[in-house]
C-alpha positions, 0 to 999 in steps of 0.5 A, spaced: 348 516 375 353 511 371 359 516 372 358 517 379 358 509 380 364 509 376 367 514 381 365 511 387 368 504 385 374 507 383 375 510 389 374 504 393 379 500 388 384 505 390 383 504 398 383 497 397 390 497 393 393 502 398 391 497 404 394 491 401 400 495 399 401 497 406 400 490 409 405 488 404 410 493 406 409 491 413 410 484 412 416 485 408 419 489 414 417 484 419 420 478 415 427 482 414 427 483 421 426 476 423 431 474 418 436 479 421 434 476 428 435 469 426 442 471 423 445 476 427 452 479 426 458 475 428 462 478 433 469 480 431 474 475 433 481 477 436 487 474 433 491 469 437 497 475 438 492 480 440 489 475 445 496 473 448 498 481 448 492 482 453 494 476 457 501 479 458 498 486 460 494 483 465 499 478 468 504 484 468 499 489 472 497 483 477 505 482 478 506 489 479 500 490 484 503 484 488 510 486 488 508 493 491 506 489 497 513 489 499 513 496 501 507 495 506 508 488 508 516 487 508 515 483 514 512 477 510 519 477 506 523 471 509 531 473 511 535 473 504 540 470 507 540 463 504 543 459 510 537 462 514 532 460 509 527 454 511 520 453 506 516 450 511 518 454 517 517 461 513 510 458 511 508 456 518 510 463 520 506 467 515 500 463 518 501 465 525 502 472 522 495 472 519 492 469 525 495 475 529 493 480 524 486 477 525 486 479 532 490 486 532 490 491 526 497 492 524 496 498 519 501 500 514 506 505 516 514 507 514 520 509 517 518 517 519 511 515 520 508 517 527 505 511 531 502 510 537 502 503 541 498 501 546 501 495 550 500 491 556 504 493 562 504 490 569 507 496 572 503 501 569 497 504 572 491 500 569 496 495 567 496 498 560 501 503 557 501 508 551 507 510 547 507 515 541 513 517 537 516 517 530 519 510 527 526 511 526 527 503 524 523 498 521 527 491 521 526 484 521 523 478 517 517 474 519 515 473 527 522 477 528 520 483 525 520 490 530 520 497 529 523 503 534 519 509 536 523 515 539 520 521 542 522 526 547 519 526 554 520 530 560 527 533 556 529 526 555 530 522 549 526 515 550 526 510 545 522 503 545 523 497 541 517 493 539 516 487 536 511 487 531 507 481 533 508 481 540 502 478 543 502 484 549 501 489 543 493 491 544 493 496 539 497 500 533 495 507 531 498 511 525 498 518 527 501 521 521 503 517 515 509 519 511 516 517 509 523 520 510 528 520 505 532 515 509 531 508 511 533 509 518 533 515 522 538 514 527 541 521 526 535 524 530 539 522 536 545 527 534 539 532 532 536 538 536 530 535 541 525 539 537 526 534 531 524 528 536 519 531 540 511 530 539 505 531 543 503 524 546 496 526 545 496 528 538 490 527 534 491 523 528 491 526 521 487 522 516 488 522 508 484 521 503 483 513 501 487 511 495 492 517 496 499 516 495 504 516 501 507 523 502 514 524 503 517 528 508 523 531 505 526 535 511 533 535 512 535 535 519 541 539 522 546 536 527 548 538 534 556 540 534 561 534 535 562 529 538 557 525 534 555 518 536 556 516 529 561 519 523 555 521 519 559 524 514 561 517 511 554 514 511 551 518 505 544 520 509 540 524 505 536 527 510 542 531 514 544 538 512 551 539 510 556 538 516 562 540 512 563 546 516 563 542 522 568 538 520 576 538 521 580 538 515 583 531 516 576 528 518 573 532 511 579 529 507 578 522 510 570 522 509 572 523 501 576 516 501 573 511 496 574 506 502 568 509 506 564 511 500 564 504 497 562 507 490 563 500 487 557 496 491 552 499 486 555 494 481 556 488 486 551 483 483 553 478 488 552 482 494 545 485 491 543 477 490 545 475 497 541 481 500 534 481 496 529 475 495 528 473 488 522 476 484 519 469 483 519 468 491 516 475 492 510 473 487 509 467 490 509 469 497 504 475 496 499 471 492 499 466 498 497 472 503 493 477 498 486 474 499 487 473 506 489 480 507 483 483 503 478 479 507 481 482 513 481 489 510 473 488 508 471 485 515 474 491 519 471 496 514 464 493 515 465 493 522 467 500 522 461 502 518 457 498 523 460 501 529 459 508 526 451 507 524 447 510 529 440 507 529 434 512 529 429 513 534 422 515 534 420 522 535 415 524 540 
């Protein structure tokens, strides 16, 4: 009897001690967690040199992005001739150009791209006319920017010079976006017609969004002499070798230094007079970047809303 009571009391005592031990252990764990939560580990501090380095990297990336806009929006850069510079006039022109872009979409295209332009023509049926061709020149600054399209129609070479911000232009479509090896393609006038012939009802060729602009490295052969220009002296990359067509005297003249002008690449004053300073380019594109982005986002939303077809109830 006494032995059974002693065993029962011992087992109860062990159970009580076990419960107290678990409670103390949980309490100590909770206290530790609270202590850790009340004193969180402080984040590592970045040194001033590291912070300055990160700021410089971000600044350089933004500047590079702004400077890349000069290839797609070169008309926003003013005339590099200092005699024609006027800060107020340039700012007002950029405002007018952005206002025009809000009404008519002017897409990105380069010399060598196939472009179609719809413009008003009082002498055409329907008062509208559409011309499609290859862009052989893109020149000018501000509201005086223009481009030339060339195509062979009915066996005749036709070229039209369009002012980019002409109010008679209703629509500009890029049929094929690409570049060529040269900044001007006037040598197509002395090339066979097939290099300037494109169907006027050609369907647009779309590229993945964000992809690089392809470069067409085709080299165009020229027709036999005579030519409109002495192309052997121009150093064009998109023309095939024409030495076999030249006379000995003309070939010898084309190799003279006075025509090749190898010293021009070292002429810093000439380069300065033909370019806009980097600081001015960054300031100009910083001014128009936000507005161009807003126009692009607005057109993207409008395009999606036009493509959406509201479902109808069945039955």
